[in-house]
DRENFI-840420 format. One record per residue: residue in one letter; z, y, x of N, C-alpha, C, O in turn. Coordinates in steps of 0.1 Angstrom, whole numbers, plus 5000, padded with zeros to 4 digits. Last residue first. Layout:
// DRENFI-840420
AZYXZYXZYXZYX;...
This chain:
// DRENFI-840420
R498250995171498250945184499851055186500451055197;V496350805145497950885146497950845162497850735166;Q493950585153493950745145495250805147495050885156;M495250405166494050485176493750615165493350725169;H497250295153497550335166496350415169496550515176;V495650185129496350305127496850375146496650495149;A494449965142493350095138494650205137494550305144;E496749795150495949845159494949985157494650075165;S497449775124498149885129497449945143497350055147;L495549585117495449685108496549795115496549905111;T495949375133494049465133494449585128494049695133;P498649315120497749295129496749285124496349225114;I501049515117500449435109498949365118498349465122;E504249625126502849565129502349485126502749365128;A506149875120505749765111504149715117503149765113;Y508750005140507050005136507049875130507849785134;R512050015128510749965138509649995129509649995117;G513950135115513650195121512650135135512550185147;M514849965088515249925101515150055112516150085118;A512650065069513850095072515150075082516050145084;S510249965079510750125083511950155083512550225091;Q510749715076510749745091511149865093511849905102;V510749745047511949685056512149755069513149815073;V507949835043509149905043510549875047511349965050;S506349635059506849735060507549855059507849945067;Y507249435038507549405051507249535060508049545070;V506149525018507649485016508049455028509349465030;V503549515020504449645014505949635021506549715027;A502549265028502849375035503449495032503649585041;A503649165001503949105012504149225019505149285019;V501949314981503449284978504249274992505149354995;V499549224990499949364993501349344990502049365000;G499248944987499148955000499849145002500549185011;L499548894959500648914964500848944979501948974984;F497049074955498049074948499449094961499949184967;V495448864962495049004970496649044963497449034972;V496148634948496248624964495948774971496248804983;N495648714924497148674926497048674942498048714948;Y492948724925493748834920495048814928495348894937;L492448414930492048544942492748684936492848774945;T492748334906494048284921493648414927494448504929;E491148484890492548504889493548434896494748444895;L488648344902488848484901490248534899490548624907;I489448084894489148124910489448294908490448354912;L489248064866490448004876490148044889491148024897;G487448344856487748194854488848184868489148264876;D486048544848487148544844487748434845488548404836;Q482848534863483448594848484748494847484548374846;F482048464889482848354882483348394869484148324864;I479948694892479748504896480648414885480248344876;P480548924884479748854879479648704882479248624874;Q482948904903483148864889482048844882482148764873;L482048904929482548824920482948794909483348684905;I480649194931480249034938480848924930480048854925;F481749404918480149374922479649224925478549164923;S484649374919483949394904482249394908481549384898;V485249234941485049174929484549224920484049154912;A484649424962484049314962484249254952483249184950;I486449664950484649734949483949544951482949514945;R488649564955488449574940487149624940486649624929;C488749564984488549414977488349454961487849364955;L488849834987487149734991487449614985486449554981;F491449924980490149934974488849864975488049834966;V492749734995492649694984491749764978490949694971;V491949865020491849715017491949665007491449555006;I493350115015491650125018490949975015489849955010;S496150035014495050104999493650105005492650074997;I496350045041496349935031495849895017495349795012;M495950275049494850145054494950055046493949985043;I497750425039496650445038495850335039495050305030;A499650325054499850245038498350295033497750245024;Q499450385079499150215076499350245060498950135054;M499750645077498850605077498350445075497250415070;A502750605072501850715062500550655063500050615052;N503350555094503750465084502950505074502650425066;F502650725115501850585111502450555103501750455101;R504450975102503150965103502050825105500950825099;I506550895109506350905097504950905098504450805093;F506750885136507150715131506450735114506050645107;H506351115148505050985146505350905138504550845132;S507251365122507551255137506451205138505551235130;I505451665122505851555116506051455123505051425130;N503651855135504851855134505551775127506651815126;M501051755132501851695146503251735146504051685153;N499551625105500451715108501151705118502151635116;R497951375095497651505107498351635111497851715119;V499351245075499151215090498551315103498851325115;V500351535058501251425066501251385080501851405090;L498251685050499651685051500351655061500751725070;L495951435049495951565054497251685056497151765065;F497351255038496251195049496351355055497051375065;V498551305014499151215022498051255041498551265052;V496251465001497651535002498351425013498851485022;F494451254995494151325005495451435010495551465022;F495951084978495351034996495051105003495051095015;I495851264959497351154964496851134980497351184991;I493851274951494651394955495251314961495051334973;L493050934942492251044952493151194958493251204970;S495150954922495050884933494250904947494550904959;A494251114903495751144911495751074922496351124932;F491651094891491751174903492951174907492951234918;P493751054859492351114863492551144880493451224883;L497050914860496051004861494851014868494650984880;S498250744871497150674867496450794858495450774851;Y500550874887499350794897497950744885496850704890;I502250874866501551034871500250954881499051004882;Q502850654858502050744848501250814852500150854848;L504150584880502950494873502050554866500850534865;L506150734883505450704888504250674885503350754889;P507650594852507550724859506250794868505450874863;L508050344862507250354852506850484855505650504859;F509650184884508250274890507650324877506550374879;P511350074873511850174879510750274884510750394886;L509949844862510349964854511150074858511650154850;L508649654877508349774876508649894870508150004870;L510749424872510649504884509949624884510349704891;V510049324852511049424850511249504860511749614860;Q508149154851507749284844508449384848508049494850;L509248944854508949014863508449094862508049154873;A508448764829509948824835509548874845509448754850;P505848674830506448804825507548854829507748974832;F503748534850505348564848505948694844506448784851;Q501448514840501748404840503248424844504048344840;N501148814840501048714829501248584828501148524818;F501448894863502448924857502048854841502848854831;F498948784876500448774881501748774871502648694870;P497148924859497448774862498648734866499348654860;M497649184873498149144859497848964857498748904851;G497549254900498949194893498949154880499949104875;F495349464905495249304910496449204902496149084898;T496549664900495249614897495149514893495049464881;L498449734919499149694907497649624896497849544886;G497649824940497549644943497849614925497649514919;D498150124942496750034941496549894941495449834942;F500750124942500350084933498750064925498250024914;L500949964966501449924956501049924946500749834939;P499950204982499150054980499749974971498949884967;I501750374973500450434975499650274971499050254961;L504350324988504050304970502250344966501750314955;Y504450395012503950275010503650244995502850154992;P505550645012503750615011503450465012502250425014;L508350605016507950635002506050655006505550694996;C509050505047508850455033508450475023508050375017;S509450745057508150675061508150565051507050535047;F511450875045510050935042509250835047508250825041;F513750715061513650715042511950805036511450795025;R513250755085513250625078512850635062511950575056;D514051005085512150975092512350825081511650805072;S516751025075515851095067514451035074513551005066;P518050875100517550795087516750895078515950825071;T515350945129516750935121517150875107516350795103;T514350715156514250795140515350815135516350725135;A514050805190514550745179514450795166514350915165;G510650785206511750835205512650765189512150695180;R508550595211508250745213509350835205508950925198;W509350335198509350375211508750545202508650565190;T510750035188510750145181510350205196510750145206;M509649725170509549775184509549935178508849975169;
């Protein structure tokens, strides 16, 4: 669905960039997946320089605040870019909440068993699916509508 004006190619490009944040956050859940399918690690090679920057202490927190304060809250930037930046932040928050739940609740119970590994794969593949869907929709100039999540984003970005 495209509304609030047409999107330019630069809007489409810049609306895809924030989705690197949840993708990098979701990689913590991807280790069992990449252990099962080591040939797919090649897909991460283009992102290695950015991953090294993102893995610095407090880099993810700084990037979060920069994107939120300088992009999402900036009314001079198009609504399409702000919407996608906020949606990427929301996906990242969901990944963070999953990480907390796994660390404090599930890991002490299942202790790195098959169930926990399956859960890691489900979270990782869910994040990858949401990011790929959102990037494809953004590249086509459409708003990526993810149920419940996009509704919360629409409330935040006016």
